[in-house]
C-alpha positions, 0 to 999 in steps of 0.5 A, spaced: 500 500 500 502 506 498 503 511 503 504 519 503 506 522 510 504 529 510 506 534 515 507 542 516 500 545 516 498 550 521 495 557 522 499 562 520 498 570 519 497 573 512 504 574 509 507 569 513 510 562 511 509 555 512 513 549 509 509 542 507 513 536 507 511 529 504 515 523 504 513 516 501 517 510 499 523 510 494 520 506 489 514 511 488 518 517 489 523 515 484 518 514 478 512 518 480 510 525 479 509 528 486 504 534 487 500 538 492 493 539 491 488 543 495 481 544 497 478 549 500 471 549 503 465 548 498 470 548 492 473 543 488 480 540 489 485 544 485 492 543 483 497 547 486 504 545 484 507 538 481 514 536 480 517 530 476 522 525 477 527 529 473 525 536 477 521 539 472 515 543 475 509 547 474 505 551 478 498 554 478 497 561 476 494 563 483 501 561 487 506 563 482 512 567 485 510 565 492 510 557 493 516 553 491 515 545 490 522 541 491 524 534 492 530 531 496 531 525 493 535 522 498 529 523 503 524 521 498 520 527 500 517 533 496 516 540 499 512 545 498 515 552 501 509 557 501 511 564 502 507 571 503 501 567 504 494 570 503 487 568 506 485 565 500 490 560 501 486 557 506 485 550 505 486 542 506 493 541 502 494 534 499 500 530 497 499 526 491 503 521 487 501 520 480 504 514 475 507 517 469 504 510 465 497 509 468 491 513 470 493 512 477 494 517 483 495 516 490 493 521 495 496 523 502 491 524 508 491 532 507 494 537 512 490 543 514 493 550 512 489 556 515 491 563 514 488 568 518 489 574 523 
């Protein structure tokens, strides 16, 4: 069973920063496209950022210039550094691992990020 272990959510004031982490097995991490999605109350889950095994990235327009996705291959961990957070970034953030060969995606349990003064 594929496990994605997330950590790093919490409450932060507008303009603050948080870093999310997601660890998984080497067999998944070395091949799958790792990503972060988020879902705010009453809204659909949306892509935040993705990174391939080769390090190519893509970002949602709403967070470009504020969030950075990265990966540590030695730790089988993907990170989402979130800076200059805004109230509209409040959501449950989910780590994902998408197969490059099939329509298979694994999800973490989600971590709450709340941006509020």
